[in-house]
N, C-alpha and C positions, 0 to 999 in steps of 0.2 A: 654117602652118609645117609641112614636112613633116620627119620625125626620120629622119636620117641611119643607115644599116645599121648603123652601128658601135654603137650607142646602144640599148638595149631596158629596159623596167621588169622591175623585179626588186620581191619580196616586201619588201625592205629600204628599195628608192629604185630605182636604176637599176646597169645594169654598161653598161659601156664597155670595145670592144674596142680595143685601142692597140697601135703597132708602133714599140718606143723603137729612137731613136738615142743611144747613149752616147757620150760625149765628143766633143758636139758644140760650137762658139760659144758657144751661149747655151742658155738653157731658154725653149723656146718650142712652141708647135703650128706643125705645118706642113703642115695639111691633110690629107689623105686620103692612105691606102698600103694598095691591094689591101682594101678593105671594114675599114678598120682606123683608127682616128685617130692619125696620124702624129705623137709627140712627141720632140723634142729635147731630151735635156740634158748638163749639163756634165759629170756623173759620170761617173766609172769604172764599167763591170760587177761588179767584183770588190766580194767583200762587201755585196751589197746595196745598196750606195749608189746605185745608177742607179734602184733600185722605190723607195727613200726618195724621190730627186728627181722621178721623176713623180707620186707619191702628193701630194706637197705643191705642186707648180705645178697639178695637174685641182685641188686642193682650193682653192687661191687663187683660181683662174679660175672654180669654180663658187660661192665664197663661205661654204664653209663649213668646218669645223673639219677640220684635219689627221686627226683620228684617224677621221673619217666615211669616207673614203678609202684601200681594202685594195688590195691586189695579190692574187686568191685565183686565179688561174690564170698560168702562165708565169712561177715566181718564176725560173728562172735561162735564160728566152729573150727574146729580143727580143718575141716577139709573147705579149702579157699580157692580161688581165680584170682588169677595175677594177671593183670593189662601192662604190658610193658611197650612203651612207645619209641618209633625210631628203629627195633631190631625186630628181624623177620623169624620165623621160627627153626630155620636151618642154620642160621648164626648163633642164635640162642641154644641150639640140640650142640654146635661146635666148642661154643664157652663151657656149656654144663659140663659138658663130658670132658673137658679139658683140665 
């Protein structure tokens, strides 16, 4: 399986580039957008609520604890980089593909 461009290995596990669509109808992964994983969340972008929703959604999809996923770049932007502890890029690609 080929690893998508939005995923890369990191010392702690992997990094995922995401493009967030806040205030969506439901929480879901909606494919790829401009070299990033497109993530839709129902939470508004105010007060970091969308960041928390993205972290929780990705954690549940990858089967890791919520604390294992953190936004490391782009706290106030739609384009973000997530750090996922304990999961390599190949495993993350397999989990996000299914």
